[in-house]
PAMAR-994056 format. One record per residue: z, x, y of N, C-alpha, C in turn. Coordinates in steps of 0.05 Angstrom, whole numbers, plus 5000, padded with zeros to 4 digits. Example, Ala and Ser with C-alpha at 12.3 -4.5 7.8 and 13.67 -1.06 7.14 Angstrom:
BEGIN
515652644886515652464910515652644934/514252574955514352734979515752585001/
END
This chain:
BEGIN
911821852113912621652133915421542126/917321572145920021482140920621252160/921321022148921820782164924720692158/926220642180928920542177929020252186/929620072168930019792175932919752184/933319642208936019582218936419282217/938519192203938918902200941918852199/942718602196945518512195946018402167/947818512152948418422126946918572104/947618512079946718682057944018602045/942418452059939618392050939618262022/941018052019941017901994938517731992/936717781973934217631971934617351959/936917301948937417041934939116851949/939816911974941516731990939816542006/941116412025939716212042938516332067/939016592072938016722096935316842091/933216722104930516812099930017092109/931317172131930917442141931817652121/934117602108935117792088933117822065/931917602058929917612036927417772045/926617732070924317882080924918182081/927218262091927918542093928018672065/929118522046929318632019926518692008/924718502010922018531998920318732014/920618742040919218952055920119222045/922719262042923719522033922719592005/922819391987922019441960919019521959/917319361972914419411969913519641987/914919712008914319952023914820202006/917020191991917520421972915320441951/914520211940912420211920909820311932/909420281958907020371971907220661981/909320801973909621081979910921142006/912120942019913520982044916521042038/917621232053920521282051921821072068/922320842056923420612070926320572063/928020532083930920492079931920262095/934020132085935419922100938120032109/938520032135941020112147942219852160/944419752149945419492157948119512171/948419342191951019302204952319082188/954719142178956018962159958818882170/959218632173961918532183964118632164/966218732175968518822159968319102148/966019232150965719502140967419692157/968819872144970520072157969220342160/967320402142966020652142963320622129/961620832131959020822119959220842089/958020642075957820642046955120562038/954320622013951720542002952220311982/950720101986950919871968948319851952/948519901926946119891909945719601900/943619481912943119201904941719181877/939819351871938519361845937019621843/935319641823933919901819931819961841/931219761857929219791879930519851906/932719711912933819701939936719791940/937219981957940020061964940320031994/942419902002943019842030945120032040/944520182061946420352074948020182093/950620142088952319962103954020102124/953920022148955320142170957119942184/959320042197961119862212959619752237/960719532248959719422273959819632295/958019592314957819782337959019662362/960519832377961719742402960919942424/961119862449960520032471962320272472/964820242464966720462467966620652443/965720552419965720732396963020842390/960820712400958020782395957220732366/958820812347958220722320956920942302/957720922277956721122257953721102253/952620852256949720822251948120972273/949120962297947721112319947921412314/950221502307950521792301948621882279/948421712258946621782236943721772244/942921582261940121572270939421812288/941221882305940722112323940722372307/942422392287942522632271939922672255/938722442247936222452231933722422248/933922462274931722412293929122542285/929322792276926822942270925422842245/926922692228925722602203925222302202/925622162225925221882226922621832242/920721692230918221632244918421382261/919921182250920020922264922420772255/923820652274926020472267925020182270/925620022251924519742250926919552251/927319432275929519232278928518962268/930418812256929918532249931718372267/930518262287931718132310933118342328/933318282353934818442372937018282384/937018022377939117832387941717882373/943118092381945518182367946518412383/948918402395949718602414949718882403/950518912377950519172364947719292366/945619132360942919232360942019302388/943019162409942319242436943319522442/945719582434946919842438945320062423/944619992398943020182382940320232395/939020012404936320042417936520212442/938620182458938920352482939120642475/940620712454940920982445938221102435/936720942420934121032410932221082433/932220902452930420932475931121192491/933721232495934621462510933821722496/933821732470933321972455930521992444/928821812452925921832445925221762417/926821592403926121512376924721242378/922221222370920720962373921720752355/921620502364922520282347920720032352/920619872332919219612334921319392328/920619152335922418922330920818702316/921718602294920718352282922418132294/921217952308922717742323923217492306/921917462283922517252264922516972277/920716932296920416662308922616582328/924516762333926916692349926116592377/924216722390923616662418921616442422/920616332400919016082401920715842397/923215882388925015662382926115542408/926315282410927415152434930215252440/931715342420934415452425934415702442/932115842444932016082460932316012490/932115762497932315682525934615502531/936715522514939115352518941615522518/943615432532946315552531946315852536/947915982519948316272522945816432517/943916322502941416462497939716472523/939816262538938316262564939616462583/942316472583943616672600942916952591/942916992565942217262554939417342562/937617152562934817212569934617342597/936117222616936017332643937617592646/939817612631941517842635940618092620/939718062595939018302580937018272558/936618042547935018022522932118112526/930818012547928018102552927818402557/929918512569929918802574929818952548/931318872528931419022503928818982487/927718742489925118692476923018882487/923018922513920919082526921419382522/923619462510924019742503922419822478/921619622462920319672436917519792440/916719952421913920052421912019822418/912719632400911219382396913119182383/912318932383913718732368911918632345/913118612322911718492299912318192299/910218032300910417742300909317632274/910417412265909617302239907217112241/906717012265904416832270903316872298/900916792302899716812328901116632348/902116402339903616222358906116362368/907316522351909716662359909216852382/906816962383906117142405906216992432/905316742432905416582456908216542465/910016472446912816422453914116672463/913416902451914617152459913817232487/911217202493910217252520911517072541/911716822534913016622552915916702557/917216812537920016892540920417132559/918317292562918517512580917817782569/916817792544915918042532913118112542/912818352551910218432563908718642547/909818722524908618932509906618842488/905819032470903918982449905218832426/903518692411904418542387902418572365/903318552340901518532318902618332298/900718202283901417992265901318082236/903418022222903418052192905317832182/904317682162905817452152908217542135/909917342128911817382106910317352080/911517432058910117422032911917322009/910917351985912417281962911817471939/913617471920913317631896913117431872/911117471855910717281834913117251815/914617471812916917451794919117281805/919017201831921017021842920916751829/918516671819918316421805919116471776/921516391769922616461743921316301721/921216411697920016261674921816031665/920715851650922315631638923815461658/922415401680923715221700923914941689/925914801698926414521690924714351709/922514241700920814081717921613781717/924013731705925213461706928013491718/928213651739930813731750932313481761/930913281768932213041781932812821761/932712891735933012681714935512511717/937712641726940312501728941012411756/939112431774939612351802939012061806/940311941826939911651831937111581840/935611791850932911731859930811791837/931711831813929911861790927811641789/925311711787923211511785921811461812/923011561834921811531860919911771866/918211731886916511941895918212121913/918612371905920412551919918912731939/919712711964918912901985921313081990/921013331983923213531985923013702010/925313782019925513982041927814172034/927314432035929414632031930014762058/932414722067933114822094936114812099/937114992116939714952126939714702144/941914562145942014302158942514332188/940514442202940714462231938814272244/939514182268937913982282935214082291/934914352295932314452303930314432281/931314372256929414322234928314042235/929413882255928313612260928913412238/931013462223931713282201932313002211/933712962234934212692243931712522248/929512652257927012502261925612442235/926012602215924912532189926312282178/928912282181930512052172929611802187/929311822213928411592229925611512220/923911702214921211642206921111462181/923111502163923211332139923411032146/924810972168925110692177922510572187/920610742194918010642204915910602181/916710672157914810632134914710342126/912410252116912309992103914309982080/915509752076917509732055916509802027/913909732022912809791996912610091990/912510252012912410542008915310652008/916910562027919610672030921310622005/921010391992922610341968921710501944/919410631946918510801924918911101930/920011161953920111441962923011531967/923411791962926011911968925612171984/926912192006926912442021929412602012/928912821998931112971985931413242000/933713282010934313522026936113712010/935213962008936714171994937314392013/939914472015940614682033943514662041/944614882052947414882060947914712085/950314592086951114432109951414622133/951314502157951614662182953114492202/955614582207957314442227957614142223/957814072197958313792190955913612193/953513722194951113552198950513372174/951413462150950813292126952013012129/954513002138955712742142954312582165/953512722186952112592208949412482199/948012632182945412542173945712302155/947812302138948212062121948811822138/950411862159951011642177948511542191/946811722199944311652213942511492194/942411572169940811422149941911142146/944511102146945610832145944910672170/945010802193944410662218941510562219/939710722207936910642206936210472182/938110422165937710252142936010382120/936210652118934610802098936410972080/938910902078940711062062939911072032/938310882024937310881996935011071992/934011192014931611362012932311652022/934811702028935611972038937812082019/937312332009939212461991939512751999/942012842000942613122005943913241980/942813451969943813571944945413821947/945813911972947214161977945414391972/946414641973944714871969944114921940/941715021934940915101908939715381910/940115541889939115821890937815891863/936116091865934916201840933315991825/933915981799932415801781932715511789/935115431798935515151805933815081829/933615261849932015201873929115161865/928015341849925215311841924715081823/926715011806926414771789926314521806/927914511827927814281845925114261859/924114481869921514481882919314391863/919314501839917214431820917414141810/919914031811920313751802919513551824/919413641849918713461871915713391870/915013171882912213081883910813221907/912313271928911213391952913313521969/912513651990914313802007913913712036/916013702052915813622080917513812097/916413892120917914042140916813952167/918513852184917613752210919013892233/919514152230920914312250919414322276/920914352298919714402324918514682324/919914872311918915142312920115292287/918315442274919115612252918015892256/919016082241917516332239915316292219/915216442198913416392176915216322153/915816072150918015972133917816062104/919916192094919916262066920016022048/921315802057921415572040918715432037/917015452058914315352056912715522036/913115782037911715962018912615891989/915215841986916215761959914715511949/914415311967913015071960910115121954/908815301969906015371964905615491936/907415681929906915811903907715631880/909215421886909815211865907615001865/905615031882903314841882904014571893/905714551913906414291924904714211948/903613971948902213871972904313821994/903613852019905613852040904813682065/907013612079906813502106908213702124/906713812144907814012162907113952191/908914032209908214012238906814272246/905614262270904514512281906514722285/909014642291911214832294911814992270/910814912247911315062222909515312220/907715342239906215592242904215652220/903015452209901015492188898215442198/897915422224895315342236893215552234/894015812230892116022231891716172204/892816062183892016172157889016102153/887716232135884816212133883815932127/885515772114884715502106887215322108/887015122126889414952130889114682115/887314672096886914422082889014352061/891114522059893214472039895514302049/895414212074897514042084896513822103/898113612105897613402124899113472150/897713472172898913552198900213312212/902413362225903713162241905113282265/905813122284907413212307910313142302/912213292314915013262307916513032321/915312782319916812552328916512332307/918412152305918611972282916111812275/914711702295912411532289910211692276/909811942286907612102274908412212247/910912282244911812362217911312142197/912011892205911511662188908611622182/906911652203904011632198903011832177/904012082179903212292161904212222132/906612122130907612052103905811832091/905111632107903311422097900611532088/899411702105896811822099897111992073/899212132071899812302048900112132022/901611912025902011742002899411601993/897811532012895211402006893211581993/893611841993891812021980891811991949/894011881939894211841910893912101895/892312091874892012331857890712571871/889412521894888112741908890212931920/892712841921894813021931894913281914/894213251889894213481871892413711881/890213641894888413841904889613991927/891213861944892614001965894514211954/895914141933897714331920896314571908/894014521896892514741884891414931905/890614811928889614971950891915141962/894315031964896615181974897215421956/897115381930897615601911895515811913/893015731916890815921919891116091944/891815971967892116121991894416311989/896616231977898916401974898116651958/896716621936896016851920893917031932/892216911949890117081961891017221987/893117112000893817222026896717312029/898517212012901417242018902917401997/901617551980903117731962904417951978/906818031972908218241987906618501987/905218561965903718811964901518811986/900318581991898218562012899518572039/901718442043903118442069903918722076/905118872057906019142062903719332068/901419282056899119442063898419422093/898619172103898119122132900319252148/902819232139905019362154904619662155/903819782133903520072132901420162152/899220022154897120082173898120072202/899719862208900819842235902920042240/904620102221906620312224905220572233/903120652218901820912223900520912250/899320692258898020672284900120702306/902420582304904520602324905820882324/906220992301907321262299905421462313/902821432308900821612320900921612350/901021372362900921362391903621412404/905821392388908421442399909121732400/907521902386908122192386907722312413/
END
């Protein structure tokens, strides 16, 4: 079985892009499962096809961007290898280069699937240029796929609403135990101004669709005896100057003493921060199957999550407090969470148990392999 993953960028598993991390680990564990799995990436600035060896497990075949007039080296390579390629696996199709590649594959009878990574459940799919793209071409390219791989059952609803009419299958994102590095600093916040407070952590790029402004506002709805003991700590890269806007918003709501942004953290520092936190919060309107939530699960953190975080259909949802993505209900959930006292520990243990029983990459790839073979068989 030969699978070609088509993505954008060099699949860095240690950066802030969750899709890159997913592609890396799918490739690694598919190889370990006996699949001839490769990553063929469109890379900004690439002038010719080169191989980038990321480590002993993963090598990324890097190709220049694709244009209508040049067609592109990646298309030439895919068509040249047509007889030896069982399935092409796109990670997102929202990228003009990939639209051109998909058209060529369809024309020449090479089957492909698309992992949509929650994109079409996101409210942004119905705004601005994305809404224009939906009507002009995006749904068209989705419907060229043999199937779409969705990360959650909720995502299937969003994809159907968007205009996709084909088949779908579900397989979650996963984790590798070695990602949790040894000798983590579990007192990572020792020199921070919020030392001694109850830390609710969130790891995310600072985008508004992550609903960070409503979490900040929710802090202002907490009783003073809780708010003065709590710190909402945000870890992640800034986005279009939102860090300054969020700080200003915290001042306007009178909660600047309870909101802290630490910038991006990676590798050992990221996991040290998660392990040092008391709990984890994510109040997004819509997520795929968030890698940062999985990180918090394997670190044994009790959580507050919205339905949009897509954890409603794992086998046991007792590891988090549920809330809706508006300030008053986020505040209600924080209060309920705080009132659990020492019982919060049980939520964290349940989160870790579910991660190890359902979300190991080896298990996820076994499900992917079964679906790959089923699609290859009927596409022949």
